[in-house]
C-alpha positions as CSV (number, residue, x, y, z in Angstrom):
1,M,39.3,26.4,-19.3
2,F,39.8,22.7,-19.1
3,N,36.0,22.1,-18.8
4,K,35.4,24.2,-22.0
5,K,38.0,22.2,-23.9
6,L,36.4,18.9,-22.7
7,V,32.9,20.0,-23.8
8,L,34.3,21.0,-27.3
9,V,35.9,17.6,-27.6
10,I,32.7,15.8,-26.6
11,L,30.6,17.9,-29.1
12,L,33.1,17.2,-31.8
13,L,33.0,13.4,-31.2
14,L,29.2,13.5,-31.2
15,S,29.1,15.4,-34.4
16,L,31.6,13.0,-36.0
17,S,29.5,10.0,-34.8
18,Y,26.3,11.6,-36.3
19,L,28.0,12.4,-39.6
20,T,29.4,8.9,-39.8
21,S,25.9,7.5,-39.2
22,I,24.5,9.7,-41.9
23,S,27.3,8.7,-44.2
24,K,26.7,5.0,-43.6
25,I,23.0,5.3,-44.3
26,D,23.7,7.3,-47.5
27,S,26.1,4.6,-48.6
28,L,23.7,1.7,-48.0
29,E,20.8,3.6,-49.7
30,T,23.1,4.2,-52.7
31,L,23.9,0.5,-52.9
32,L,20.2,-0.3,-52.5
33,I,19.3,1.4,-55.8
34,N,21.2,-1.1,-58.0
35,S,20.9,-4.2,-55.8
36,R,18.9,-7.3,-56.5
37,G,17.9,-10.6,-54.8
38,K,19.5,-11.5,-51.5
39,Q,21.9,-8.5,-51.5
40,R,18.9,-6.2,-51.7
41,I,17.1,-8.0,-48.8
42,N,20.3,-7.9,-46.6
43,L,20.7,-4.1,-47.3
44,L,17.0,-3.5,-46.4
45,N,17.5,-5.4,-43.1
46,Q,20.7,-3.4,-42.3
47,L,19.0,-0.1,-43.0
48,S,16.0,-1.2,-40.9
49,S,18.4,-1.9,-37.9
50,I,20.1,1.5,-38.3
51,Y,16.8,3.4,-38.5
52,R,15.5,1.6,-35.4
53,N,16.7,4.5,-33.1
54,K,16.3,7.3,-35.7
55,D,13.0,7.0,-37.6
56,N,10.5,4.3,-36.6
57,K,8.3,4.7,-39.7
58,I,11.2,4.4,-42.2
59,G,12.8,1.5,-40.3
60,F,9.4,-0.3,-40.1
61,D,8.8,0.1,-43.9
62,Y,12.3,-1.2,-44.7
63,A,11.7,-4.3,-42.6
64,K,8.2,-4.9,-44.2
65,L,9.7,-4.6,-47.7
66,A,12.6,-7.0,-46.7
67,L,10.1,-9.6,-45.4
68,T,8.0,-9.4,-48.6
69,L,11.1,-9.8,-50.9
70,A,12.5,-12.6,-48.7
71,E,9.3,-14.6,-48.9
72,Q,9.3,-14.2,-52.7
73,E,12.9,-15.3,-52.9
74,K,12.3,-18.0,-50.3
75,Y,15.4,-16.6,-48.5
76,K,14.8,-17.8,-44.9
77,A,17.7,-16.0,-43.3
78,G,16.4,-12.7,-44.7
79,E,12.9,-13.5,-43.5
80,A,14.2,-14.2,-40.0
81,H,16.1,-10.9,-39.8
82,A,13.1,-9.0,-41.1
83,Y,10.8,-10.6,-38.4
84,N,13.4,-9.7,-35.7
85,N,13.5,-6.1,-36.9
86,L,9.7,-5.9,-37.0
87,G,9.6,-7.2,-33.4
88,H,11.7,-4.3,-32.2
89,F,9.4,-1.7,-33.9
90,Y,6.2,-3.3,-32.4
91,M,7.9,-3.4,-29.0
92,K,8.7,0.3,-29.2
93,S,5.0,1.1,-30.0
94,Y,3.9,-1.0,-27.0
95,N,2.2,-3.6,-29.2
96,Y,3.7,-6.5,-27.2
97,E,1.6,-9.3,-28.7
98,S,2.7,-8.4,-32.2
99,A,6.3,-8.0,-31.0
100,Q,6.3,-11.4,-29.3
101,Q,4.8,-13.1,-32.4
102,N,7.5,-11.6,-34.7
103,F,10.3,-12.4,-32.4
104,Q,9.0,-16.0,-32.1
105,N,8.8,-16.3,-35.9
106,A,12.5,-15.1,-36.1
107,L,13.5,-17.6,-33.4
108,D,11.8,-20.5,-35.2
109,M,13.6,-19.7,-38.4
110,F,17.0,-19.1,-36.8
111,D,16.5,-22.4,-35.0
112,K,15.9,-24.3,-38.2
113,L,18.9,-22.6,-39.8
114,K,21.0,-23.4,-36.7
115,M,22.2,-19.8,-36.4
116,E,23.1,-20.0,-32.7
117,Y,24.1,-16.3,-32.1
118,Y,20.8,-15.1,-33.6
119,I,18.9,-17.8,-31.7
120,G,20.3,-16.2,-28.5
121,N,19.4,-12.7,-29.7
122,A,15.8,-13.6,-30.5
123,T,15.3,-15.5,-27.2
124,E,16.6,-12.5,-25.3
125,N,14.2,-10.2,-27.2
126,I,11.2,-12.5,-26.3
127,G,12.4,-12.2,-22.6
128,H,12.3,-8.4,-23.0
129,V,8.7,-8.6,-24.1
130,Y,7.7,-10.7,-21.1
131,W,9.5,-8.2,-18.8
132,Y,7.5,-5.3,-20.2
133,K,4.3,-7.4,-19.9
134,G,5.1,-8.2,-16.3
135,D,5.3,-11.9,-16.9
136,F,8.4,-12.5,-14.9
137,S,8.2,-16.3,-14.8
138,N,8.4,-16.5,-18.6
139,C,10.9,-13.7,-18.7
140,L,13.2,-15.6,-16.3
141,E,13.0,-18.7,-18.4
142,H,14.0,-16.9,-21.7
143,Y,16.8,-15.0,-20.0
144,K,18.2,-18.3,-18.6
145,R,18.0,-19.9,-22.0
146,T,19.8,-16.8,-23.5
147,L,22.7,-17.2,-21.0
148,E,23.0,-20.9,-21.8
149,I,23.4,-20.1,-25.5
150,Y,26.0,-17.4,-25.0
151,L,27.9,-19.7,-22.6
152,H,28.0,-22.3,-25.3
153,L,29.2,-19.7,-27.8
154,K,31.8,-18.4,-25.3
155,D,30.6,-14.9,-26.0
156,E,31.5,-13.2,-22.7
157,M,30.2,-9.7,-23.6
158,R,26.7,-11.1,-24.1
159,Q,27.1,-13.4,-21.1
160,A,27.6,-10.3,-18.9
161,K,24.4,-8.7,-20.4
162,A,22.4,-11.8,-19.9
163,S,23.6,-12.2,-16.3
164,N,22.7,-8.6,-15.5
165,N,19.2,-9.2,-17.0
166,L,18.7,-12.2,-14.7
167,G,19.9,-10.2,-11.7
168,Q,17.3,-7.6,-12.4
169,V,14.4,-10.2,-12.7
170,Y,15.4,-12.0,-9.5
171,Y,15.6,-8.6,-7.6
172,R,12.2,-7.7,-9.0
173,L,10.8,-11.0,-7.7
174,G,12.4,-10.5,-4.2
175,F,15.0,-13.3,-4.5
176,Y,18.0,-11.2,-3.4
177,D,20.5,-14.0,-3.0
178,E,19.9,-15.2,-6.6
179,S,20.0,-11.5,-7.8
180,L,23.3,-11.1,-6.0
181,K,24.8,-14.2,-7.7
182,Y,24.0,-13.0,-11.2
183,F,25.0,-9.4,-10.6
184,L,28.4,-10.6,-9.3
185,Q,28.7,-12.8,-12.4
186,A,28.0,-9.8,-14.7
187,M,30.4,-7.6,-12.7
188,R,33.3,-10.1,-13.1
189,L,32.8,-10.4,-16.9
190,K,32.4,-6.6,-17.4
191,E,35.6,-6.0,-15.4
192,K,37.5,-8.5,-17.5
193,L,36.2,-6.9,-20.7
194,H,36.5,-3.3,-19.5
195,N,32.8,-2.8,-20.3
196,P,31.8,0.9,-20.1
197,T,28.5,-0.1,-18.4
198,L,30.2,-1.6,-15.4
199,H,29.0,1.2,-13.1
200,H,25.4,0.2,-13.6
201,T,26.0,-3.3,-12.4
202,L,28.1,-2.0,-9.4
203,N,25.2,0.3,-8.4
204,N,22.8,-2.7,-8.7
205,L,25.1,-4.7,-6.4
206,G,25.1,-1.8,-3.9
207,I,21.3,-1.8,-3.8
208,V,21.1,-5.6,-3.3
209,Y,23.8,-5.5,-0.5
210,L,21.9,-2.7,1.2
211,K,18.7,-4.8,1.0
212,L,20.6,-7.6,2.7
213,S,22.1,-5.3,5.4
214,D,25.6,-6.1,4.2
215,Y,26.9,-2.5,4.7
216,D,30.6,-3.1,4.0
217,N,29.9,-4.6,0.5
218,A,27.2,-2.0,-0.2
219,L,29.8,0.8,0.6
220,D,32.4,-0.9,-1.6
221,M,30.1,-1.1,-4.6
222,Y,28.8,2.4,-4.2
223,K,32.3,3.8,-3.9
224,R,33.4,2.0,-7.1
225,T,30.3,3.3,-8.8
226,L,31.3,6.8,-7.7
227,Q,34.9,6.5,-9.0
228,I,33.7,5.4,-12.5
229,R,31.1,8.1,-12.7
230,Q,33.7,10.8,-11.7
231,E,36.1,9.5,-14.3
232,R,33.5,9.6,-17.0
233,N,32.0,13.0,-15.8
234,I,28.6,11.4,-15.0
235,D,26.3,13.0,-12.4
236,T,27.3,11.6,-9.0
237,A,24.8,13.2,-6.6
238,S,22.6,10.1,-6.1
239,T,25.6,7.9,-5.5
240,L,27.1,10.3,-2.9
241,S,23.7,10.4,-1.1
242,N,23.6,6.5,-1.1
243,I,27.1,6.3,0.5
244,G,26.1,8.9,3.1
245,T,23.0,6.9,4.0
246,V,25.1,3.8,4.6
247,Y,27.5,5.7,6.9
248,L,24.5,7.2,8.8
249,T,23.2,3.7,9.4
250,L,26.6,2.7,10.7
251,Q,26.7,5.9,12.9
252,D,29.9,7.1,11.2
253,Y,28.7,10.7,11.3
254,D,31.8,12.4,10.0
255,K,31.8,10.4,6.8
256,A,28.0,10.6,6.5
257,M,28.2,14.5,6.7
258,H,31.0,14.6,4.1
259,Y,29.0,12.7,1.5
260,F,25.7,14.4,2.2
261,S,27.4,17.8,1.9
262,E,28.9,16.9,-1.5
263,A,25.6,15.6,-2.8
264,L,23.9,18.8,-1.6
265,I,26.4,21.0,-3.6
266,L,25.7,19.0,-6.8
267,N,21.9,19.1,-6.3
268,R,22.0,22.8,-5.7
269,K,23.9,23.3,-9.0
270,Q,21.2,21.2,-10.8
271,Q,18.4,23.0,-8.9
272,N,16.8,19.7,-7.9
273,K,14.6,20.9,-5.1
274,K,13.3,17.6,-3.8
275,S,16.9,16.1,-3.7
276,I,18.1,19.3,-2.0
277,S,15.5,19.0,0.8
278,V,16.4,15.3,1.3
279,C,20.1,16.2,1.6
280,L,19.3,19.0,4.1
281,N,17.2,16.6,6.2
282,N,20.0,14.0,6.2
283,I,22.6,16.7,7.2
284,A,20.3,17.9,10.0
285,I,20.0,14.3,11.3
286,V,23.8,14.0,11.4
287,M,24.1,17.3,13.2
288,E,21.4,16.4,15.7
289,E,23.1,13.1,16.5
290,T,26.4,14.9,17.1
291,G,24.8,17.5,19.4
292,N,25.1,20.5,17.0
293,I,21.5,21.6,17.6
294,E,21.7,25.1,16.1
295,Q,23.0,24.1,12.8
296,A,20.6,21.1,12.7
297,L,17.8,23.6,13.3
298,E,19.0,25.8,10.4
299,N,19.0,22.9,8.0
300,Y,15.6,21.6,9.0
301,K,14.1,25.1,8.5
302,E,15.6,25.4,5.0
303,A,14.3,21.9,4.2
304,L,10.9,22.9,5.6
305,A,10.7,26.0,3.3
306,I,11.5,23.8,0.2
307,K,8.9,21.2,1.2
308,R,6.3,23.9,1.5
309,N,7.3,25.2,-1.9
310,I,7.0,21.8,-3.7
311,S,3.8,20.9,-1.7
312,D,5.3,17.9,0.0
313,T,2.8,17.7,2.9
314,Y,4.1,14.5,4.4
315,G,7.7,15.7,4.3
316,Y,6.7,19.1,5.7
317,S,4.9,17.5,8.6
318,N,7.8,15.2,9.4
319,T,10.4,18.0,9.3
320,A,8.2,20.3,11.4
321,K,8.1,17.6,14.0
322,N,11.9,17.3,14.0
323,I,12.1,21.1,14.5
324,G,9.7,21.0,17.4
325,S,11.8,18.2,19.0
326,L,14.9,20.3,18.7
327,F,13.2,23.3,20.4
328,L,12.1,21.0,23.1
329,I,15.7,20.0,23.7
330,K,16.5,23.8,23.8
331,N,13.7,24.3,26.3
332,D,12.1,26.9,23.9
333,M,8.6,25.9,24.8
334,E,6.8,28.5,22.7
335,Q,8.5,27.5,19.5
336,A,8.3,23.8,20.4
337,D,4.6,24.1,20.9
338,K,4.2,26.0,17.6
339,Y,6.0,23.4,15.4
340,L,4.6,20.3,17.1
341,R,1.0,21.6,16.9
342,E,1.5,22.4,13.2
343,S,3.1,19.0,12.4
344,L,0.3,17.2,14.3
345,M,-2.5,19.1,12.4
346,I,-1.0,18.4,8.9
347,A,-0.3,14.7,9.9
348,Q,-3.9,14.3,11.0
349,E,-5.2,15.8,7.7
350,N,-3.0,13.4,5.7
351,E,-3.7,10.4,8.1
352,A,0.0,10.0,8.6
353,R,-0.4,7.9,11.7
354,D,3.4,7.3,12.2
355,I,4.0,11.0,12.5
356,I,0.9,11.5,14.7
357,K,2.2,8.9,17.1
358,E,5.7,10.6,17.4
359,N,4.0,14.0,17.9
360,Y,1.9,12.7,20.8
361,L,5.0,11.4,22.5
362,L,6.8,14.8,22.0
363,I,3.8,16.8,23.2
364,S,3.6,14.6,26.3
365,K,7.3,15.4,27.0
366,F,6.5,19.1,26.4
367,Y,3.8,19.1,29.1
368,A,6.0,17.1,31.5
369,K,8.7,19.7,31.2
370,Q,6.1,22.3,32.4
371,N,5.0,20.1,35.3
372,D,1.5,19.8,33.6
373,F,1.4,16.1,34.4
374,A,-2.3,15.8,33.6
375,N,-1.9,16.8,30.0
376,A,1.4,14.9,29.8
377,Y,-0.4,11.7,30.9
378,K,-3.3,12.4,28.5
379,Y,-1.0,12.7,25.4
380,L,1.0,9.7,26.6
381,N,-2.2,7.7,26.6
382,F,-2.9,9.1,23.0
383,Y,0.6,7.8,22.1
384,S,-0.1,4.4,23.6
385,D,-3.5,4.1,21.9
386,I,-2.2,5.0,18.4
387,K,0.8,2.8,18.9
388,D,-1.4,-0.1,19.8
389,S,-3.8,0.6,16.9
390,L,-0.9,0.7,14.5
391,F,0.3,-2.6,15.8
392,N,-3.2,-4.1,15.7
393,K,-3.7,-2.8,12.2
394,E,-0.5,-4.4,11.0
395,I,-1.6,-7.7,12.6
396,N,-5.2,-7.5,11.3
397,D,-4.1,-6.8,7.8
398,K,-2.4,-10.2,7.7
399,I,-5.6,-12.1,8.6
400,N,-7.1,-14.0,5.6
401,Q,-10.8,-13.0,5.3
402,H,-11.6,-16.1,3.4
403,R,-11.0,-18.2,6.5
404,T,-13.4,-16.3,8.8
405,S,-15.8,-19.2,9.3
406,F,-12.8,-21.5,10.2
407,E,-11.5,-19.0,12.7
408,M,-14.9,-18.7,14.3
409,E,-15.2,-22.4,14.6
410,K,-11.7,-22.6,16.0
411,T,-12.4,-19.9,18.5
412,L,-15.5,-21.8,19.8
413,N,-13.5,-25.0,20.1
414,D,-10.7,-23.1,21.9
415,K,-13.2,-21.9,24.4
416,E,-14.4,-25.4,25.1
417,L,-10.8,-26.6,25.4
418,L,-10.1,-23.7,27.7
419,L,-13.0,-24.7,30.0
420,K,-11.7,-28.2,30.1
421,D,-8.2,-27.0,30.8
422,N,-9.6,-25.0,33.7
423,Q,-11.3,-28.1,35.0
424,I,-8.1,-30.1,34.7
425,F,-6.3,-27.3,36.5
426,K,-8.8,-27.3,39.3
427,L,-8.4,-31.1,39.7
428,Q,-4.7,-30.6,39.8
429,L,-5.1,-28.0,42.5
430,Q,-7.3,-30.3,44.5
431,K,-4.8,-33.1,44.1
432,N,-2.0,-30.8,45.3
433,K,-4.1,-29.6,48.2
434,S,-4.9,-33.1,49.3
435,S,-1.2,-34.0,49.1
436,R,-0.3,-31.0,51.2
437,V,-3.0,-32.0,53.7
438,I,-1.7,-35.5,54.0
439,L,1.8,-34.4,54.4
440,F,0.8,-31.9,57.0
441,L,-1.1,-34.5,58.9
442,M,1.8,-37.0,58.8
443,L,4.2,-34.3,60.0
444,F,1.8,-33.2,62.7
445,I,1.4,-36.9,63.9
446,L,5.1,-37.5,63.9
447,I,5.6,-34.3,66.0
448,M,2.9,-35.4,68.4
449,I,4.5,-38.9,68.7
450,A,7.9,-37.4,69.4
451,V,6.5,-35.0,72.0
452,S,4.5,-37.9,73.5
453,L,7.6,-40.1,73.6
454,Y,9.5,-37.3,75.3
455,Y,7.0,-36.2,77.8
456,Y,4.9,-39.4,78.3
457,Y,7.4,-42.2,78.0
458,S,5.4,-44.0,80.6
459,K,2.4,-44.2,78.3
460,V,4.3,-45.6,75.3
461,N,2.2,-48.7,75.0
462,K,-1.0,-46.7,74.8
463,L,0.5,-44.3,72.3
464,N,1.6,-47.2,70.1
465,T,-2.0,-48.4,70.0
466,I,-3.2,-45.0,69.1
467,L,-0.5,-44.7,66.5
468,S,-1.4,-48.0,64.9
469,G,-5.0,-47.0,64.6
470,T,-4.0,-43.7,63.1
471,N,-1.8,-45.4,60.5
472,E,-4.6,-47.6,59.4
473,T,-6.8,-44.6,58.9
474,L,-4.1,-42.8,57.0
475,E,-3.5,-45.8,54.8
476,S,-7.2,-46.1,54.0
477,K,-7.2,-42.4,53.0
478,V,-4.1,-42.7,50.9
479,K,-5.6,-45.7,49.1
480,Q,-8.8,-43.8,48.5
481,R,-6.9,-40.7,47.3
482,T,-4.7,-42.9,45.0
483,S,-7.8,-44.3,43.4
484,E,-9.2,-40.8,42.9
485,L,-5.9,-39.7,41.2
486,K,-5.9,-42.7,38.9
487,D,-9.5,-41.8,37.8
488,A,-8.4,-38.2,37.3
489,N,-5.4,-39.3,35.2
490,E,-7.7,-41.5,33.1
491,N,-10.0,-38.5,32.5
492,L,-7.0,-36.4,31.5
493,R,-5.9,-39.0,28.9
494,E,-9.4,-39.0,27.4
495,E,-9.4,-35.2,27.2
496,V,-6.1,-35.3,25.4
497,N,-7.4,-37.8,22.9
498,E,-10.5,-35.8,22.3
499,R,-8.4,-32.6,21.7
500,K,-6.3,-34.5,19.1
501,K,-9.5,-35.7,17.4
502,T,-10.9,-32.1,17.4
503,G,-7.6,-30.8,15.8
504,E,-7.8,-33.4,13.1
505,H,-11.4,-32.5,12.4
506,L,-10.5,-28.8,12.1
507,K,-7.7,-29.6,9.6
508,A,-10.0,-31.7,7.5
509,S,-12.6,-28.9,7.6
510,L,-10.1,-26.3,6.5
511,K,-8.9,-28.6,3.6
512,E,-12.6,-29.1,2.5
513,K,-13.2,-25.3,2.6
514,E,-10.1,-24.6,0.5
515,V,-11.2,-27.2,-2.1
516,M,-14.7,-25.8,-2.1
517,L,-13.4,-22.2,-2.5
518,N,-11.2,-23.2,-5.5
519,E,-14.2,-25.0,-7.1
520,I,-16.3,-21.8,-6.6
521,H,-13.6,-19.6,-8.3
522,H,-13.4,-22.1,-11.2
523,R,-17.1,-22.2,-11.7
524,V,-17.5,-18.4,-11.5
525,K,-14.7,-18.0,-14.1
526,N,-16.3,-20.5,-16.4
527,N,-19.8,-18.8,-16.0
528,L,-18.3,-15.4,-16.8
529,Q,-16.6,-16.8,-19.9
530,V,-19.9,-18.4,-21.1
531,I,-21.8,-15.2,-20.6
532,N,-19.1,-13.2,-22.4
533,S,-19.1,-15.7,-25.4
534,I,-23.0,-15.3,-25.6
535,L,-22.6,-11.5,-25.7
536,N,-20.0,-11.8,-28.4
537,I,-22.2,-14.1,-30.5
538,Q,-25.2,-11.7,-30.0
539,S,-23.1,-8.6,-31.0
540,R,-21.9,-10.4,-34.2
541,S,-25.4,-11.3,-35.2
542,S,-27.0,-8.0,-34.3
543,L,-27.7,-5.4,-37.1
544,S,-28.3,-2.5,-34.8
545,T,-25.2,-0.3,-34.1
546,D,-26.7,0.7,-30.7
547,S,-27.2,-3.0,-29.8
548,I,-23.7,-3.9,-30.9
549,N,-22.3,-1.0,-28.7
550,I,-24.3,-2.1,-25.7
551,L,-23.3,-5.7,-26.1
552,T,-19.6,-4.8,-26.6
553,N,-19.6,-2.5,-23.5
554,T,-21.3,-5.3,-21.5
555,S,-18.7,-7.7,-22.7
556,N,-15.9,-5.4,-21.7
557,W,-17.4,-5.0,-18.2
558,L,-17.7,-8.7,-17.8
559,Y,-14.1,-9.1,-19.0
560,S,-13.0,-6.5,-16.4
561,M,-14.6,-8.5,-13.6
562,S,-13.4,-11.8,-15.0
563,L,-9.8,-10.5,-15.0
564,V,-10.1,-9.9,-11.2
565,Q,-11.6,-13.4,-10.8
566,E,-8.8,-15.0,-12.8
567,Q,-6.1,-13.2,-10.9
568,V,-7.6,-14.2,-7.5
569,Y,-8.1,-17.8,-8.7
570,T,-4.5,-18.2,-10.0
571,S,-2.8,-16.3,-7.1
572,D,-1.7,-17.5,-3.8
573,N,-3.4,-14.5,-2.3
574,L,-7.2,-14.8,-2.5
575,E,-7.8,-11.2,-1.7
576,L,-5.3,-8.9,-3.5
577,V,-5.1,-8.1,-7.3
578,D,-1.8,-7.0,-9.0
579,F,-3.3,-3.8,-10.5
580,N,-0.4,-3.0,-12.9
581,L,-0.8,-6.3,-14.8
582,Y,-4.6,-6.1,-14.5
583,V,-4.8,-2.6,-16.2
584,R,-2.5,-3.6,-19.0
585,S,-4.6,-6.8,-19.8
586,L,-7.8,-4.7,-19.5
587,T,-6.6,-2.1,-21.9
588,E,-5.4,-4.7,-24.4
589,N,-8.9,-6.4,-24.3
590,I,-10.6,-3.0,-25.0
591,F,-8.4,-2.3,-28.0
592,N,-9.0,-5.8,-29.4
593,S,-12.8,-5.7,-28.9
594,M,-13.1,-2.2,-30.4
595,Q,-10.6,-3.1,-33.2
596,V,-8.3,-0.2,-32.4
597,S,-4.7,-0.3,-33.4
598,H,-1.9,0.6,-30.9
599,A,-0.1,2.3,-33.8
600,K,-3.0,4.8,-34.1
601,I,-3.8,5.3,-30.4
602,K,-0.8,4.8,-28.1
603,T,-1.1,3.7,-24.5
604,V,1.4,4.8,-21.9
605,F,1.4,3.2,-18.4
606,N,3.0,4.7,-15.4
607,I,1.7,2.4,-12.7
608,Q,3.4,1.5,-9.4
609,D,3.4,-2.0,-8.0
610,I,0.0,-1.6,-6.4
611,K,-2.2,-4.4,-4.9
612,L,-5.9,-3.7,-4.5
613,N,-8.4,-5.9,-2.8
614,V,-11.2,-7.3,-4.9
615,N,-13.8,-4.8,-3.6
616,L,-11.7,-1.9,-4.9
617,A,-10.2,-3.6,-8.0
618,I,-13.6,-4.4,-9.7
619,P,-15.1,-0.8,-9.6
620,C,-11.7,0.7,-10.3
621,G,-11.3,-1.6,-13.4
622,L,-14.8,-0.8,-14.6
623,L,-14.2,2.9,-14.2
624,I,-10.9,2.8,-16.2
625,N,-12.7,0.6,-18.8
626,E,-15.5,3.2,-19.2
627,I,-13.0,6.1,-19.5
628,I,-10.9,4.4,-22.2
629,I,-14.1,3.4,-24.2
630,N,-15.4,7.0,-24.0
631,A,-12.0,8.3,-25.1
632,I,-11.9,5.9,-28.1
633,K,-15.5,6.7,-29.1
634,H,-15.6,10.4,-28.5
635,S,-12.2,12.0,-28.1
636,F,-10.7,10.2,-31.2
637,K,-14.0,9.8,-33.1
638,K,-12.8,11.7,-36.2
639,G,-10.2,9.0,-36.9
640,G,-7.2,10.9,-35.6
641,G,-4.5,9.3,-33.5
642,G,-3.2,10.2,-30.1
643,K,-2.3,9.0,-26.7
644,I,-4.1,7.5,-23.7
645,I,-2.0,7.8,-20.5
646,I,-2.7,6.0,-17.3
647,N,-0.8,7.1,-14.2
648,M,-1.3,5.4,-10.8
649,N,0.7,5.7,-7.6
650,Q,0.1,5.2,-3.9
651,E,1.2,7.7,-1.2
652,N,0.6,6.6,2.4
653,S,-2.8,4.8,2.2
654,F,-4.2,6.9,-0.7
655,I,-4.3,5.8,-4.4
656,Y,-3.9,8.6,-7.0
657,L,-5.3,7.6,-10.4
658,E,-5.0,9.8,-13.5
659,V,-6.4,8.8,-16.9
660,C,-5.9,11.3,-19.7
661,N,-6.0,11.6,-23.5
662,D,-4.9,14.3,-25.9
663,G,-8.0,14.0,-28.2
664,E,-11.1,16.2,-28.3
665,S,-12.4,17.8,-25.2
666,I,-15.9,17.2,-23.8
667,P,-18.3,19.4,-25.8
668,E,-19.5,22.6,-24.0
669,K,-23.1,21.5,-24.2
670,I,-22.4,18.6,-21.9
671,N,-22.1,19.4,-18.2
672,Y,-19.7,16.8,-17.0
673,L,-20.2,18.0,-13.3
674,E,-23.9,17.0,-13.6
675,P,-23.8,14.4,-16.4
676,N,-26.7,13.6,-18.6
677,T,-24.9,11.0,-20.7
678,A,-24.7,7.3,-19.8
679,G,-20.9,7.1,-20.0
680,L,-20.2,10.0,-17.7
681,E,-23.0,8.9,-15.3
682,I,-21.4,5.4,-15.0
683,I,-18.1,7.0,-14.3
684,R,-19.6,9.2,-11.6
685,I,-21.4,6.2,-10.0
686,L,-18.2,4.1,-10.0
687,A,-16.2,7.0,-8.4
688,L,-18.8,7.2,-5.6
689,Q,-18.5,3.4,-5.1
690,L,-14.8,3.9,-4.6
691,S,-15.5,6.8,-2.2
692,A,-13.1,8.8,-4.5
693,K,-12.6,12.5,-5.0
694,M,-12.8,13.0,-8.7
695,E,-11.8,16.0,-10.9
696,I,-12.3,16.2,-14.6
697,I,-10.0,18.7,-16.5
698,N,-11.6,19.5,-19.9
699,H,-8.6,21.2,-21.7
700,N,-6.4,19.9,-24.5
701,G,-8.2,16.6,-24.3
702,V,-9.8,15.1,-21.2
703,T,-8.1,14.3,-17.9
704,Y,-9.8,12.3,-15.0
705,K,-8.1,12.6,-11.6
706,L,-9.2,10.4,-8.7
707,K,-8.0,10.0,-5.2
708,F,-9.3,7.2,-3.0
709,K,-8.2,5.2,0.0
710,N,-6.6,1.7,-0.4
711,K,-8.6,-0.1,2.3
């Protein structure tokens, strides 16, 4: 009964809010009819701001009209507000260049008018544009400037927002200490102001503390987030699961079980299958750790069924492995063998080497329990081999391929130095051996003297003569050996000096190669730009449509390759390309070169933070380039609008790329499986170059799906 009343109250408040908004719009539009001059411009800007989240088209038209009238009236404040509104509309339509230009125009005008609050607002808006473009350096600069302005204005509400923005940028860049500092600053201000978005900042703090392994503070932030969400009737399942994960890490199994169970109940109500399977796995881990094997087994099996249903092959393989491990503990060899074999097969199909490694170890234990030590030893060797290969792969991935020649030269020098070290070692052994011989001889002579003195006291004079002669011989040998040791030490000093000179030569050689490599990158970039400029000049002077298309396509291909060159040249890493930023820049160039408006054809990017090496980035960029050009030319050729969507994510070592549009499908007369058109043939060749599995779905537009390995 209470929940129903609460729902009715919320609906009533939402209705009142909506009616109030409509009433405000009606009032302003009524005033607009009879308004003139600056009043009319201000009303148009107010209406544009209100329509920003209601109707993009109407809001954009109001802002355009306000700008025109303000320019006629020479009303600079009205112009600045109109530019600011236009920037928001362009940003919502993903036209970031136009958005940035309009926000910059607004900022310049507000700056001249010394309107400090609006200067801060426009600066923050430009920071948002840089965030969406992935330019975090400029984003950080503008967010810091925004915070400085609001500190000067003593506006604590906006200080909190600016601090939160800075915390997110620093977290995105991996500077967790700086991120923590600004999130804490935002939290303190929001607490002081009773800001309703406090729980977002608390959750951000929990994430940062968890990243820093500060579990006490992570728990504190997550629990405060949970309390606020419960008070405001916001979904708490993810927060409960976060708290449970922290307790599981701390091995507080009772508390971990409590929070995982509550999260499971909420996820079951919402029918969130993936989250349900994750909760079941977590609960099973807790039960296994506390010795409750049977209940752990039940939870793993339920999670396994869900993972099969949602086609989560990696998760299925991992859970099957866990079940096999439990049956091994129970000594149920038949079931253990069944689940471990199934897990191993699926892991091998998906190249999930971490799960393969764990399966080998468990199967080795399986055979050992049956006294089949031959097979146990075999699978233990498999485990050791894959463990070593995983370790070696991790090490080899960190080697910089651009320093191969240096490493080869260094290896040869190291071998020479090793040989010299061996020679030095042999000399030292000889020296030690000689010393031992001398000591032994001296000890032997002294013993003989003592024995002679004891037994042959009567012959003491003769023995003294013999001893004197022996001493002279020994002294001569000692002098000779001392001279040899001095020579050996001198040789050692020369070897050390030579090794120092060799090290300095290697350092100078490395520096020279780095300078040369940078010069090569610079020259390649300049050459690509020159060729691209020549193609653009040719296309402008050509009268043939086919020639223009060929030159434009060639220019786009060159730009795609030059983007990779530029990213490698300006990056600290000479091998990997930031593909998210690369695809956005590539798409913007295609739209500019083909004179296509983002307002007509929208682009949607869902791209993970993926790094590709140069050998993959270039053909992949060319392939996306060709697909987008084909879509603009053929799928939207009748002048209609639509969307081009680019999805890209990485699972394990595989890249999943999907480029689709909602325009016209490929005509039935064209067999896209055996293409006879240049565009489709180029796409097929580039897919082969990537060693990609490609699928083309020709329904309600065209969708290209590719799967290839990130080498």
